[in-house]
N, C-alpha and C positions, 0 to 999 in steps of 0.2 A: 428521480434518482440522480445523485451527484456523481459526476465523472471526474476522477482525479488522475491526470497524466502523471507519470512517474519519471523522476530524474534520479538515476543511481550514479553516485560519484565514486570514482576510484582513481587515485593519483591525479585529481583535478580534471578528469575527463568524464564525459557522459557515456556510460557503458550499459550493456545488458549482459546478464549471465544466464546460463541455463541451470535451473535448480540450485542457484546460489553458488555454483562451482566456479571459482576464480580462474581455473585452468581453461574454462570454456567461455572466454570473454570476447564480446564484439564492441569495438569502440565506434560510437555513432557521432560524437562531436567532441572537439577539444575546447569548445566554448559553451560551457553550461548555461551562462547567462543568456546567450543568444537563443539557445534551445528553450529556455524558460519563457523568453519573450515571444517565441513562436507559438508555444502552447497557449499563452494568454491571448495572443492575436486570434487564434483559432477558436476561442470561446471557452477556454478553461475557466472554471469558477473557483478552483482550489488546486494547489500544486502539492504533490507528494515528493519529498526529497529524502534520499537515504544515503548515508555515508557508509559505503561498504567496507572501507578500510577501518573505520571506527568500530563497526559492528564486530569485526574480528579481533582488533587490538584492545578494545575496551575503552578507547578514548577517541573522540572525534578528530579526524585528520584533515577534513576538507571544509572547515568552518569559514575560511576566507571566501570560498566560492558560494557557500550557503548564504552568507550575509550579503554578498554582492547580488545574489538572486532576489533576496527579500527587498533590498533597496531599489532594484530595477522594476519590480512588479507592483501592480495595484491590487492584485488578488492575494488572498491569504496563502501562507505556506505552512505545511506541517513537516516536521523533520524528525528523523530517527537515525540511530547508529552510534553506539558507544557512549551514550549519556548514562553514566552510572554514579554520579555524585551530585550533591545539591548545588554546589557553587557553579558547576558547568551548566546545569539545568537552568538556574536563575539567569546566568549570563546570556544564554541562548534566547530565552524568552524576552529578556530586556532589550535584546538587539532587534526584536520585531518579529521573530518566528511566532506564529499564532498558536500552534500546538506542537508539543513534543511527544514522540512515541517512545514509550519505555517497554522493553521486552525482557531481556535477561535480568535487569535490575528488579523488575516487578516480581520475577520468579525467585530471585536469590537474595535480595537485600530488602527485607520487609521494613526495617527502620527507615531507610532512605525513602523507600516508596511511599510509606505512610506520610512522611513529612512533606514530600512532593505533592501528594494528593491533598493534604490539608491546606497547603499554601496556595496551590494553583488550580485546584478543582478541575473543571472540564477542559482546561488547557493541557491536561495530561490524558493521553490516549494509550491504551495498552495494545501492543502488537503481539498477537499470538500466531506464531509460525508453526505449522504442524506437518508432520510426516506420519502417514498411517495412523492418524488420530492422536499422536503424542506430540508434546511440546518440544520444539528444538530451541537451542540456546547458542549464544556467542557466534552470531553470524551463521547459524545453521551447522556449525561444526561439531556440536555436542547434542545428544539426545537425552531428554529427561524421561522419567517414568510416570509423568503426570499426563493424564488425558486432557486434551485441549478443551473439551466442553466443561470438564470439572474445574479446570483452572479458570476458565471464563466466568463460571458461576461464583468462584471465590473472589475474583476481581470485582464483580458486580456487588457482592455483599460488602466489600470494603469501600464502595462508593464511586467506583469508576463509572464514567458516563458514556464511554464509547469504546468499542473494540475494533481493531483491524485484524481480520482473519486471513491468513495466507496459507494456501495449500502448496507446500514445497514441490511436490511431484508435478504440479501443473505449471509452476513458475517458469516462464521463458520457453515453454514448449509449443505454444501456439496450437493447443489441442482442445481448447475450451476449458471453462472453470469446472470445479467439482461442485455442481449444483446441489447434490445430495448433502454434502458436508456443510455447505453454506447455509442451507435451509435448517439443518440440524442445529447448527450453532445459533442461528437467529431465533429459532423456536425455543431454545433452552434459556434465552435471556429476555429481560424486559428493556434492556438498553439497546441502542442501534448498533448495527454491525456494518463495517465496510469490507467488502469482499475483494480479495486480491489473488492473482495467480491464474494464468491461462485464458483471460478474456481475449478473444481473437477476432470475433465477427460481430456485426451489428445484431445478429440473432442471439448471440451470447448476452449482449447488453439487454436485449428485450426480455430474455428469460430471467435475468437477474432482477430486472425491474418488476417482473411479475411476483417476485419474492418480497417486494416492499411491504406488503401487508403482514409479512411474518417478521419484519424488522431489519431487512437489508436496506441500508441508507444510501450506500454508494458503492462504486467499483473503481479500483485502481487499475489503470491500463498502461502497459509499458511497451513491450516488444512489438505488439501489433501496430502501434503507432509509428515506431521507428522503422519497421520493415516495410511500411506502406500497406499492410494488410487491411488497415482500417483508417478512415479519415476522422480526425478529432471533431470537426464541425458536425458531421453526421452522427457521430457517437454521442455527442452532447444532446443533439436533438432527440435521438431515440431514448436516451436516459431521462429526458424531461417529458417524454410522451408526445413530443411535437411532430414526430415522424415515426414510421414503422420500418422495420428491416425488410429489404426486398426479399421476396420469396424465391427460393431456388427452383428453377424450372428444369425438370428432367427431360433430357433429350430423348426423343423416340428413336429406336433403332431402325435403321433403314432396311426395308424389305429386300431380300435377295431376289 
């Protein structure tokens, strides 16, 4: 299973939010390129980059940093956040980004989305961000009435080759992923799913890897890496099945 470390950009800095709330921001680095190089050095095979400002405003705001990351790395980069017109999409892909994640535009602009899919095929990934099973839009500030699983099936029918599924309530909480929802999403589709939100421990990675047979292709990991709760090298090994998560040993209570 592929492990994708996440870099969330806001005002040119590498940050993490809790449940996407910009009022609850922690800045981990003012040098996104250096952070990207670190994740590559630690064994990342793919990098996940999101422009948080772009997701909210509807237009990418941190592309200078995104392109600097792409230029500095040897591993592929996927990017999302505010890409809602064809010219911007083409320009980003031409600059070397391997895949672009479309979320709001996939849900609200069918003409653009179909054109993007027809032109770029599997370089287009649909990001489905869900809260209580329903699709969230525009940087998670708006909720739709569409169920995430139904929306995913519609995307598959249109020819989408890959889904990124994020459980908003789990994102940035360090409480473990929503395994039930991830499995439900994967089982509903014939295309691969990348899980995002809440991955905290090596045991979480192991549990997601067990869902590979249902269609979970990878996991995006963010805050757990930045906070030191998990080491990327070990995370990658567990994801590949080269190592197992250490078992938790329960301490026996001392006899009085």
